[in-house]
A tleap script that builds the chain and sets N, CA, C and O, in Angstrom:
source leaprc.protein.ff14SB
mol = sequence {
  NMET SER VAL ARG CYS GLY GLN ILE LEU LEU
  VAL SER TYR PRO PHE THR ASP THR SER GLY
  SER LYS ILE ARG PRO ALA LEU VAL VAL SER
  ALA ASP ALA TYR ASN GLN GLY GLU ASP PHE
  VAL VAL ILE PRO PHE SER THR VAL PRO PRO
  PRO ASP ASP ARG TRP ALA LEU THR PHE ARG
  ASP THR ALA PRO GLY PHE GLY GLN THR GLY
  LEU ARG GLY THR SER TYR ILE ARG TRP THR
  LYS PRO MET THR ILE SER GLU LYS VAL VAL
  ALA ARG ARG LEU GLY SER LEU PRO SER LYS
  ILE LEU SER GLU VAL GLN VAL LYS LEU GLN
  GLY MET PHE GLN CMET
}
set mol.1.N position { 138.635 27.430 -167.060 }
set mol.1.CA position { 137.624 27.068 -167.629 }
set mol.1.C position { 137.495 25.546 -168.280 }
set mol.1.O position { 138.254 25.220 -169.192 }
set mol.2.N position { 136.398 24.546 -167.712 }
set mol.2.CA position { 136.547 23.322 -168.272 }
set mol.2.C position { 135.703 23.337 -169.430 }
set mol.2.O position { 134.649 23.860 -169.067 }
set mol.3.N position { 135.638 23.029 -170.627 }
set mol.3.CA position { 134.815 22.481 -171.610 }
set mol.3.C position { 134.769 21.023 -171.914 }
set mol.3.O position { 135.614 20.220 -171.519 }
set mol.4.N position { 133.676 20.718 -172.679 }
set mol.4.CA position { 133.513 19.305 -172.938 }
set mol.4.C position { 132.949 19.584 -174.626 }
set mol.4.O position { 132.319 20.491 -175.169 }
set mol.5.N position { 133.508 18.377 -175.053 }
set mol.5.CA position { 133.227 17.542 -176.481 }
set mol.5.C position { 131.290 18.018 -176.570 }
set mol.5.O position { 130.343 17.796 -175.815 }
set mol.6.N position { 131.420 18.654 -177.739 }
set mol.6.CA position { 130.150 19.079 -178.078 }
set mol.6.C position { 129.445 20.387 -177.668 }
set mol.6.O position { 128.373 20.807 -178.102 }
set mol.7.N position { 130.262 20.958 -176.737 }
set mol.7.CA position { 129.726 22.283 -176.169 }
set mol.7.C position { 130.054 23.141 -177.585 }
set mol.7.O position { 130.841 22.862 -178.489 }
set mol.8.N position { 129.021 24.454 -177.406 }
set mol.8.CA position { 129.149 25.409 -178.512 }
set mol.8.C position { 130.018 26.668 -177.717 }
set mol.8.O position { 129.806 26.725 -176.506 }
set mol.9.N position { 130.548 27.229 -178.031 }
set mol.9.CA position { 131.451 28.582 -177.304 }
set mol.9.C position { 131.236 29.682 -178.280 }
set mol.9.O position { 131.221 29.372 -179.471 }
set mol.10.N position { 131.056 30.999 -177.920 }
set mol.10.CA position { 131.416 32.271 -178.899 }
set mol.10.C position { 133.129 32.481 -178.563 }
set mol.10.O position { 133.654 32.659 -177.464 }
set mol.11.N position { 133.622 32.413 -179.596 }
set mol.11.CA position { 135.142 32.448 -179.225 }
set mol.11.C position { 135.553 33.541 -180.401 }
set mol.11.O position { 134.702 33.931 -181.201 }
set mol.12.N position { 136.853 33.982 -180.439 }
set mol.12.CA position { 137.449 34.828 -181.368 }
set mol.12.C position { 138.368 33.636 -182.236 }
set mol.12.O position { 139.307 32.986 -181.778 }
set mol.13.N position { 137.898 33.575 -183.380 }
set mol.13.CA position { 138.175 32.163 -184.256 }
set mol.13.C position { 139.351 32.929 -185.338 }
set mol.13.O position { 138.930 33.727 -186.175 }
set mol.14.N position { 140.422 32.705 -185.273 }
set mol.14.CA position { 141.328 33.103 -186.310 }
set mol.14.C position { 141.146 32.730 -187.754 }
set mol.14.O position { 140.674 31.611 -187.953 }
set mol.15.N position { 141.438 33.473 -188.796 }
set mol.15.CA position { 141.242 33.053 -190.259 }
set mol.15.C position { 142.223 32.422 -190.459 }
set mol.15.O position { 143.289 32.657 -189.888 }
set mol.16.N position { 142.008 31.288 -191.503 }
set mol.16.CA position { 143.113 30.193 -191.624 }
set mol.16.C position { 144.753 30.718 -192.158 }
set mol.16.O position { 145.814 30.095 -192.127 }
set mol.17.N position { 144.431 32.179 -192.664 }
set mol.17.CA position { 145.585 32.693 -193.386 }
set mol.17.C position { 146.303 33.504 -192.057 }
set mol.17.O position { 147.390 34.051 -192.241 }
set mol.18.N position { 145.820 33.544 -191.067 }
set mol.18.CA position { 146.512 34.171 -189.685 }
set mol.18.C position { 146.322 35.800 -189.998 }
set mol.18.O position { 146.936 36.604 -189.298 }
set mol.19.N position { 145.534 36.215 -190.973 }
set mol.19.CA position { 145.585 37.789 -191.104 }
set mol.19.C position { 144.691 38.569 -190.111 }
set mol.19.O position { 144.676 39.799 -190.078 }
set mol.20.N position { 143.870 37.698 -189.220 }
set mol.20.CA position { 142.897 38.500 -188.251 }
set mol.20.C position { 142.080 37.256 -187.661 }
set mol.20.O position { 142.343 36.077 -187.894 }
set mol.21.N position { 140.959 37.769 -186.792 }
set mol.21.CA position { 140.185 36.977 -186.602 }
set mol.21.C position { 138.724 37.288 -186.439 }
set mol.21.O position { 138.436 38.430 -186.798 }
set mol.22.N position { 137.580 36.449 -185.919 }
set mol.22.CA position { 136.149 37.172 -185.993 }
set mol.22.C position { 135.435 36.273 -184.620 }
set mol.22.O position { 135.614 35.155 -184.135 }
set mol.23.N position { 134.707 37.234 -184.378 }
set mol.23.CA position { 134.069 36.395 -183.246 }
set mol.23.C position { 132.973 35.701 -184.071 }
set mol.23.O position { 132.273 36.212 -184.945 }
set mol.24.N position { 132.958 34.263 -183.560 }
set mol.24.CA position { 131.657 33.366 -184.134 }
set mol.24.C position { 131.708 32.082 -182.999 }
set mol.24.O position { 132.636 31.854 -182.224 }
set mol.25.N position { 130.595 31.413 -183.117 }
set mol.25.CA position { 130.226 30.260 -182.370 }
set mol.25.C position { 131.217 28.925 -182.919 }
set mol.25.O position { 131.364 28.702 -184.121 }
set mol.26.N position { 131.732 28.256 -182.058 }
set mol.26.CA position { 132.544 27.231 -182.554 }
set mol.26.C position { 132.188 25.991 -181.524 }
set mol.26.O position { 131.999 26.110 -180.313 }
set mol.27.N position { 132.147 24.852 -182.243 }
set mol.27.CA position { 132.229 23.484 -181.582 }
set mol.27.C position { 133.254 22.776 -181.369 }
set mol.27.O position { 134.071 22.348 -182.185 }
set mol.28.N position { 133.199 22.617 -179.971 }
set mol.28.CA position { 134.421 21.795 -179.370 }
set mol.28.C position { 134.128 20.203 -179.758 }
set mol.28.O position { 133.152 19.463 -179.631 }
set mol.29.N position { 135.686 20.032 -180.381 }
set mol.29.CA position { 135.383 18.356 -180.916 }
set mol.29.C position { 136.532 17.720 -180.505 }
set mol.29.O position { 136.784 16.625 -181.008 }
set mol.30.N position { 137.168 18.124 -179.810 }
set mol.30.CA position { 138.237 17.187 -179.058 }
set mol.30.C position { 137.891 16.376 -177.723 }
set mol.30.O position { 137.025 16.677 -176.900 }
set mol.31.N position { 138.425 15.702 -177.703 }
set mol.31.CA position { 138.029 14.702 -176.579 }
set mol.31.C position { 137.891 15.223 -175.011 }
set mol.31.O position { 138.635 16.166 -174.740 }
set mol.32.N position { 137.119 14.784 -174.041 }
set mol.32.CA position { 136.876 15.425 -173.066 }
set mol.32.C position { 138.401 15.305 -171.989 }
set mol.32.O position { 138.774 16.058 -171.089 }
set mol.33.N position { 138.918 14.256 -172.446 }
set mol.33.CA position { 140.443 14.156 -171.893 }
set mol.33.C position { 141.107 15.347 -172.037 }
set mol.33.O position { 141.419 16.179 -171.184 }
set mol.34.N position { 141.319 15.322 -173.454 }
set mol.34.CA position { 142.364 16.450 -173.825 }
set mol.34.C position { 142.084 17.752 -173.517 }
set mol.34.O position { 142.923 18.650 -173.461 }
set mol.35.N position { 140.613 17.891 -173.266 }
set mol.35.CA position { 140.196 19.676 -172.884 }
set mol.35.C position { 140.304 19.900 -171.404 }
set mol.35.O position { 139.695 20.843 -170.899 }
set mol.36.N position { 141.150 18.972 -170.568 }
set mol.36.CA position { 141.514 19.696 -169.171 }
set mol.36.C position { 142.458 20.413 -169.328 }
set mol.36.O position { 142.828 20.858 -168.241 }
set mol.37.N position { 143.131 20.804 -170.265 }
set mol.37.CA position { 144.205 21.739 -170.463 }
set mol.37.C position { 143.678 23.418 -170.625 }
set mol.37.O position { 142.628 23.911 -170.214 }
set mol.38.N position { 144.821 24.089 -171.382 }
set mol.38.CA position { 143.998 25.324 -171.486 }
set mol.38.C position { 143.507 25.247 -172.973 }
set mol.38.O position { 142.610 25.981 -173.388 }
set mol.39.N position { 144.111 24.368 -173.707 }
set mol.39.CA position { 143.949 24.381 -175.011 }
set mol.39.C position { 142.857 23.098 -175.779 }
set mol.39.O position { 143.009 21.887 -175.619 }
set mol.40.N position { 142.178 23.508 -176.301 }
set mol.40.CA position { 141.214 22.492 -176.943 }
set mol.40.C position { 140.800 22.541 -178.558 }
set mol.40.O position { 141.122 23.562 -179.166 }
set mol.41.N position { 140.171 21.591 -179.208 }
set mol.41.CA position { 140.120 21.753 -180.556 }
set mol.41.C position { 138.526 22.094 -180.851 }
set mol.41.O position { 137.590 21.605 -180.218 }
set mol.42.N position { 138.423 22.952 -181.850 }
set mol.42.CA position { 136.885 23.548 -182.403 }
set mol.42.C position { 136.820 23.230 -183.603 }
set mol.42.O position { 137.769 22.671 -184.153 }
set mol.43.N position { 135.552 23.561 -184.319 }
set mol.43.CA position { 135.219 23.981 -185.378 }
set mol.43.C position { 134.362 24.871 -185.481 }
set mol.43.O position { 133.495 24.955 -184.611 }
set mol.44.N position { 134.386 25.818 -186.638 }
set mol.44.CA position { 133.499 27.016 -186.696 }
set mol.44.C position { 132.160 26.868 -187.345 }
set mol.44.O position { 132.088 26.103 -188.307 }
set mol.45.N position { 130.997 27.556 -186.908 }
set mol.45.CA position { 130.031 27.618 -187.293 }
set mol.45.C position { 129.834 28.847 -188.346 }
set mol.45.O position { 130.562 29.791 -188.038 }
set mol.46.N position { 129.156 29.052 -189.340 }
set mol.46.CA position { 129.031 30.267 -190.247 }
set mol.46.C position { 127.552 30.260 -190.245 }
set mol.46.O position { 126.906 29.219 -190.122 }
set mol.47.N position { 127.015 31.443 -190.384 }
set mol.47.CA position { 125.535 31.642 -190.934 }
set mol.47.C position { 125.487 31.848 -192.466 }
set mol.47.O position { 124.443 31.814 -193.117 }
set mol.48.N position { 126.558 32.038 -192.910 }
set mol.48.CA position { 126.343 32.094 -194.615 }
set mol.48.C position { 126.590 31.088 -194.920 }
set mol.48.O position { 127.516 30.456 -194.411 }
set mol.49.N position { 125.774 30.606 -195.911 }
set mol.49.CA position { 125.960 29.355 -196.978 }
set mol.49.C position { 127.144 29.427 -197.628 }
set mol.49.O position { 127.315 30.370 -198.401 }
set mol.50.N position { 128.013 28.605 -197.469 }
set mol.50.CA position { 129.004 28.938 -198.226 }
set mol.50.C position { 128.640 28.111 -199.707 }
set mol.50.O position { 128.108 27.010 -199.848 }
set mol.51.N position { 129.117 29.039 -200.700 }
set mol.51.CA position { 128.927 28.349 -201.865 }
set mol.51.C position { 129.361 27.251 -202.486 }
set mol.51.O position { 130.556 27.195 -202.775 }
set mol.52.N position { 128.670 26.392 -202.747 }
set mol.52.CA position { 128.958 25.184 -203.580 }
set mol.52.C position { 129.963 24.366 -202.532 }
set mol.52.O position { 130.843 23.544 -202.789 }
set mol.53.N position { 129.592 24.795 -201.496 }
set mol.53.CA position { 131.075 23.775 -200.521 }
set mol.53.C position { 130.389 22.532 -199.739 }
set mol.53.O position { 129.610 22.540 -198.786 }
set mol.54.N position { 130.871 21.616 -200.370 }
set mol.54.CA position { 130.414 19.964 -200.040 }
set mol.54.C position { 130.799 19.600 -198.747 }
set mol.54.O position { 130.422 18.541 -198.244 }
set mol.55.N position { 131.745 20.644 -197.996 }
set mol.55.CA position { 132.440 20.038 -196.838 }
set mol.55.C position { 131.680 20.709 -195.721 }
set mol.55.O position { 132.045 20.519 -194.561 }
set mol.56.N position { 130.570 21.538 -196.014 }
set mol.56.CA position { 129.994 22.160 -194.620 }
set mol.56.C position { 128.818 21.172 -194.540 }
set mol.56.O position { 128.328 20.404 -195.368 }
set mol.57.N position { 128.542 21.448 -193.289 }
set mol.57.CA position { 127.275 20.234 -192.711 }
set mol.57.C position { 126.197 21.298 -192.169 }
set mol.57.O position { 126.486 22.011 -191.209 }
set mol.58.N position { 124.913 21.390 -192.823 }
set mol.58.CA position { 123.822 22.424 -192.371 }
set mol.58.C position { 123.104 21.821 -191.256 }
set mol.58.O position { 122.774 20.640 -191.147 }
set mol.59.N position { 122.890 22.850 -190.379 }
set mol.59.CA position { 122.157 22.599 -189.208 }
set mol.59.C position { 121.061 23.631 -189.208 }
set mol.59.O position { 121.264 24.838 -189.068 }
set mol.60.N position { 120.016 23.130 -189.356 }
set mol.60.CA position { 118.840 23.861 -189.559 }
set mol.60.C position { 118.108 24.330 -188.385 }
set mol.60.O position { 118.170 23.504 -187.474 }
set mol.61.N position { 117.196 25.750 -187.996 }
set mol.61.CA position { 116.997 26.087 -186.907 }
set mol.61.C position { 115.950 25.094 -186.327 }
set mol.61.O position { 115.606 24.929 -185.156 }
set mol.62.N position { 115.468 24.371 -187.662 }
set mol.62.CA position { 114.017 23.507 -187.589 }
set mol.62.C position { 114.122 22.208 -186.902 }
set mol.62.O position { 113.161 21.539 -186.521 }
set mol.63.N position { 115.500 21.874 -186.760 }
set mol.63.CA position { 116.482 20.385 -186.224 }
set mol.63.C position { 115.735 20.266 -185.080 }
set mol.63.O position { 115.163 21.235 -184.581 }
set mol.64.N position { 115.685 19.024 -184.568 }
set mol.64.CA position { 115.391 18.613 -183.172 }
set mol.64.C position { 116.447 19.005 -182.523 }
set mol.64.O position { 117.538 19.062 -183.091 }
set mol.65.N position { 116.281 19.340 -181.212 }
set mol.65.CA position { 117.508 19.894 -180.364 }
set mol.65.C position { 118.170 21.347 -180.602 }
set mol.65.O position { 118.980 21.856 -179.828 }
set mol.66.N position { 117.760 21.854 -181.634 }
set mol.66.CA position { 118.263 23.298 -182.212 }
set mol.66.C position { 118.319 24.279 -180.526 }
set mol.66.O position { 119.244 24.784 -179.889 }
set mol.67.N position { 117.323 24.213 -180.381 }
set mol.67.CA position { 117.205 25.318 -179.072 }
set mol.67.C position { 118.261 25.177 -177.912 }
set mol.67.O position { 118.517 26.076 -177.111 }
set mol.68.N position { 118.876 23.850 -177.931 }
set mol.68.CA position { 119.773 23.726 -176.830 }
set mol.68.C position { 121.191 24.185 -177.207 }
set mol.68.O position { 122.166 24.069 -176.465 }
set mol.69.N position { 121.203 24.902 -178.861 }
set mol.69.CA position { 122.748 25.209 -179.036 }
set mol.69.C position { 122.971 26.685 -178.704 }
set mol.69.O position { 124.146 26.939 -178.440 }
set mol.70.N position { 122.163 27.673 -178.657 }
set mol.70.CA position { 122.065 28.785 -178.207 }
set mol.70.C position { 122.802 29.510 -179.574 }
set mol.70.O position { 123.641 30.394 -179.404 }
set mol.71.N position { 122.458 29.109 -180.775 }
set mol.71.CA position { 122.727 29.634 -181.836 }
set mol.71.C position { 121.485 30.392 -182.608 }
set mol.71.O position { 120.366 29.889 -182.499 }
set mol.72.N position { 121.618 31.328 -183.213 }
set mol.72.CA position { 120.694 32.372 -183.619 }
set mol.72.C position { 119.449 31.800 -184.487 }
set mol.72.O position { 118.236 31.903 -184.303 }
set mol.73.N position { 120.290 31.086 -185.616 }
set mol.73.CA position { 119.480 30.493 -186.928 }
set mol.73.C position { 120.100 29.429 -187.519 }
set mol.73.O position { 121.121 29.013 -186.972 }
set mol.74.N position { 119.720 28.904 -188.496 }
set mol.74.CA position { 120.298 27.988 -189.296 }
set mol.74.C position { 121.535 28.264 -189.862 }
set mol.74.O position { 121.693 29.203 -190.643 }
set mol.75.N position { 122.707 27.268 -189.413 }
set mol.75.CA position { 123.916 27.664 -189.211 }
set mol.75.C position { 124.820 26.196 -190.185 }
set mol.75.O position { 124.368 25.086 -190.465 }
set mol.76.N position { 126.019 26.718 -190.450 }
set mol.76.CA position { 126.841 25.532 -191.361 }
set mol.76.C position { 127.890 25.089 -190.436 }
set mol.76.O position { 128.684 25.866 -189.905 }
set mol.77.N position { 127.868 23.487 -190.211 }
set mol.77.CA position { 129.621 23.708 -189.459 }
set mol.77.C position { 130.467 23.190 -190.287 }
set mol.77.O position { 130.315 22.160 -190.945 }
set mol.78.N position { 131.594 24.073 -190.262 }
set mol.78.CA position { 132.487 23.792 -191.124 }
set mol.78.C position { 133.550 23.195 -190.591 }
set mol.78.O position { 134.616 23.733 -190.293 }
set mol.79.N position { 133.070 21.412 -190.405 }
set mol.79.CA position { 134.007 20.611 -190.033 }
set mol.79.C position { 135.337 20.469 -190.612 }
set mol.79.O position { 136.218 19.798 -190.074 }
set mol.80.N position { 135.483 21.097 -191.708 }
set mol.80.CA position { 137.031 21.007 -192.187 }
set mol.80.C position { 137.960 22.149 -191.798 }
set mol.80.O position { 139.012 22.321 -192.414 }
set mol.81.N position { 137.638 22.833 -190.916 }
set mol.81.CA position { 138.039 23.991 -190.548 }
set mol.81.C position { 138.789 23.918 -188.905 }
set mol.81.O position { 139.086 24.873 -188.187 }
set mol.82.N position { 138.945 22.582 -188.657 }
set mol.82.CA position { 139.592 22.493 -187.116 }
set mol.82.C position { 140.424 23.350 -186.505 }
set mol.82.O position { 141.086 23.902 -187.384 }
set mol.83.N position { 140.742 23.763 -185.371 }
set mol.83.CA position { 141.610 24.815 -185.015 }
set mol.83.C position { 141.768 24.421 -183.513 }
set mol.83.O position { 140.821 23.854 -182.967 }
set mol.84.N position { 143.114 24.736 -182.687 }
set mol.84.CA position { 143.015 24.214 -181.372 }
set mol.84.C position { 143.441 25.814 -181.132 }
set mol.84.O position { 144.294 26.521 -181.669 }
set mol.85.N position { 142.518 26.045 -180.144 }
set mol.85.CA position { 142.697 27.359 -179.555 }
set mol.85.C position { 142.762 27.346 -177.793 }
set mol.85.O position { 142.529 26.400 -177.040 }
set mol.86.N position { 143.100 28.529 -177.513 }
set mol.86.CA position { 142.958 28.588 -175.675 }
set mol.86.C position { 141.792 29.202 -175.668 }
set mol.86.O position { 141.076 29.872 -176.413 }
set mol.87.N position { 141.824 28.698 -174.418 }
set mol.87.CA position { 140.200 28.849 -173.469 }
set mol.87.C position { 140.409 30.922 -173.313 }
set mol.87.O position { 139.529 31.749 -173.072 }
set mol.88.N position { 141.446 31.074 -173.491 }
set mol.88.CA position { 141.788 32.807 -173.262 }
set mol.88.C position { 140.839 33.559 -174.342 }
set mol.88.O position { 140.366 34.683 -174.172 }
set mol.89.N position { 140.649 32.759 -175.460 }
set mol.89.CA position { 140.044 33.355 -176.565 }
set mol.89.C position { 138.492 33.105 -176.596 }
set mol.89.O position { 137.929 33.574 -177.585 }
set mol.90.N position { 137.725 32.463 -175.705 }
set mol.90.CA position { 136.451 32.162 -175.394 }
set mol.90.C position { 135.467 33.083 -174.738 }
set mol.90.O position { 135.205 32.774 -173.575 }
set mol.91.N position { 134.842 34.179 -175.230 }
set mol.91.CA position { 134.427 34.926 -174.936 }
set mol.91.C position { 133.161 34.582 -174.094 }
set mol.91.O position { 132.844 35.302 -173.148 }
set mol.92.N position { 132.517 33.599 -174.403 }
set mol.92.CA position { 131.380 32.806 -173.234 }
set mol.92.C position { 130.589 31.150 -174.062 }
set mol.92.O position { 130.783 30.764 -175.215 }
set mol.93.N position { 129.828 30.571 -173.126 }
set mol.93.CA position { 129.170 29.349 -173.661 }
set mol.93.C position { 128.020 29.808 -174.249 }
set mol.93.O position { 127.422 30.773 -173.772 }
set mol.94.N position { 127.524 29.058 -175.520 }
set mol.94.CA position { 126.112 29.398 -175.794 }
set mol.94.C position { 125.272 27.942 -175.647 }
set mol.94.O position { 124.076 27.811 -175.389 }
set mol.95.N position { 126.111 27.060 -175.854 }
set mol.95.CA position { 124.844 25.883 -175.562 }
set mol.95.C position { 125.798 24.529 -176.102 }
set mol.95.O position { 127.023 24.455 -176.206 }
set mol.96.N position { 124.736 23.496 -176.399 }
set mol.96.CA position { 125.377 22.319 -176.880 }
set mol.96.C position { 124.459 21.834 -178.123 }
set mol.96.O position { 123.294 22.133 -178.388 }
set mol.97.N position { 125.525 20.841 -178.912 }
set mol.97.CA position { 124.984 20.271 -180.303 }
set mol.97.C position { 124.400 19.170 -179.691 }
set mol.97.O position { 124.942 18.582 -178.755 }
set mol.98.N position { 122.894 18.730 -180.353 }
set mol.98.CA position { 122.499 17.522 -179.906 }
set mol.98.C position { 123.720 16.363 -180.394 }
set mol.98.O position { 124.568 16.494 -181.277 }
set mol.99.N position { 123.474 15.222 -179.496 }
set mol.99.CA position { 124.375 14.211 -179.789 }
set mol.99.C position { 124.091 13.289 -181.105 }
set mol.99.O position { 124.997 12.540 -181.470 }
set mol.100.N position { 123.112 13.312 -181.684 }
set mol.100.CA position { 122.973 13.145 -183.131 }
set mol.100.C position { 123.849 13.709 -184.139 }
set mol.100.O position { 124.591 13.058 -184.875 }
set mol.101.N position { 123.690 15.144 -184.117 }
set mol.101.CA position { 124.658 15.741 -185.050 }
set mol.101.C position { 125.887 15.839 -184.555 }
set mol.101.O position { 126.755 16.116 -185.383 }
set mol.102.N position { 126.308 15.657 -183.168 }
set mol.102.CA position { 128.019 15.590 -182.935 }
set mol.102.C position { 128.198 14.533 -183.415 }
set mol.102.O position { 129.194 14.480 -184.137 }
set mol.103.N position { 127.371 13.223 -183.266 }
set mol.103.CA position { 128.228 12.282 -183.634 }
set mol.103.C position { 128.277 12.114 -185.125 }
set mol.103.O position { 129.141 11.334 -185.525 }
set mol.104.N position { 127.516 12.697 -186.028 }
set mol.104.CA position { 127.808 12.907 -187.548 }
set mol.104.C position { 129.002 13.800 -187.840 }
set mol.104.O position { 129.823 13.392 -188.661 }
set mol.105.N position { 129.177 14.950 -187.266 }
set mol.105.CA position { 130.425 15.717 -187.376 }
set mol.105.C position { 131.762 14.823 -186.882 }
set mol.105.O position { 132.826 14.992 -187.477 }
set mol.106.N position { 131.697 14.167 -186.122 }
set mol.106.CA position { 132.808 13.225 -185.793 }
set mol.106.C position { 133.341 11.715 -186.476 }
set mol.106.O position { 134.309 10.978 -186.288 }
set mol.107.N position { 132.142 11.707 -187.369 }
set mol.107.CA position { 132.426 10.659 -188.338 }
set mol.107.C position { 133.241 11.629 -189.729 }
set mol.107.O position { 134.173 11.278 -190.454 }
set mol.108.N position { 132.583 12.719 -189.716 }
set mol.108.CA position { 133.179 13.629 -190.816 }
set mol.108.C position { 134.745 13.624 -190.598 }
set mol.108.O position { 135.613 13.107 -191.300 }
set mol.109.N position { 134.871 14.423 -189.302 }
set mol.109.CA position { 136.340 14.551 -188.823 }
set mol.109.C position { 136.866 13.460 -188.962 }
set mol.109.O position { 137.922 13.666 -189.559 }
set mol.110.N position { 136.714 12.111 -188.702 }
set mol.110.CA position { 137.485 11.036 -188.652 }
set mol.110.C position { 137.971 10.521 -190.051 }
set mol.110.O position { 139.037 10.034 -190.430 }
set mol.111.N position { 136.609 10.855 -190.769 }
set mol.111.CA position { 136.860 10.282 -192.353 }
set mol.111.C position { 137.682 11.430 -193.271 }
set mol.111.O position { 137.837 11.151 -194.459 }
set mol.112.N position { 138.107 12.448 -192.876 }
set mol.112.CA position { 139.092 13.724 -193.206 }
set mol.112.C position { 140.336 13.132 -193.101 }
set mol.112.O position { 141.246 13.536 -193.825 }
set mol.113.N position { 140.504 12.300 -192.367 }
set mol.113.CA position { 142.014 11.898 -192.295 }
set mol.113.C position { 142.301 10.132 -192.376 }
set mol.113.O position { 143.326 9.594 -191.959 }
set mol.114.N position { 141.423 9.594 -192.854 }
set mol.114.CA position { 141.649 8.571 -193.946 }
set mol.114.C position { 142.335 8.657 -195.027 }
set mol.114.O position { 142.595 9.758 -195.512 }
set mol.115.N position { 142.736 7.524 -195.574 }
set mol.115.CA position { 143.421 7.314 -196.669 }
set mol.115.C position { 142.433 6.587 -197.588 }
set mol.115.O position { 142.780 6.243 -198.718 }
savepdb mol mol.pdb
quit
């Protein structure tokens, strides 16, 4: 399976405490050159607004380009939860994130690693 940065996939996303996983949409954020192997980096979407979470990016179902995502409704992009996963945990492809929102996510990800 070949994946591209900006694609939204339905994956078995592991909990950060490794106690299990949940099937959820995830955004591929790793560069296409890295995505040539079996593994790639994703961040999860959530449909439940994180309480007082300033680290989630809201993506409303009324936003331009929402229809191309394959998401069901307003979602919260949990950009502080990146994870490297295997293509083996991908259930299917859903769609892609509009480039404007992807750029915003990429800026936030880069900022997370700046001192």
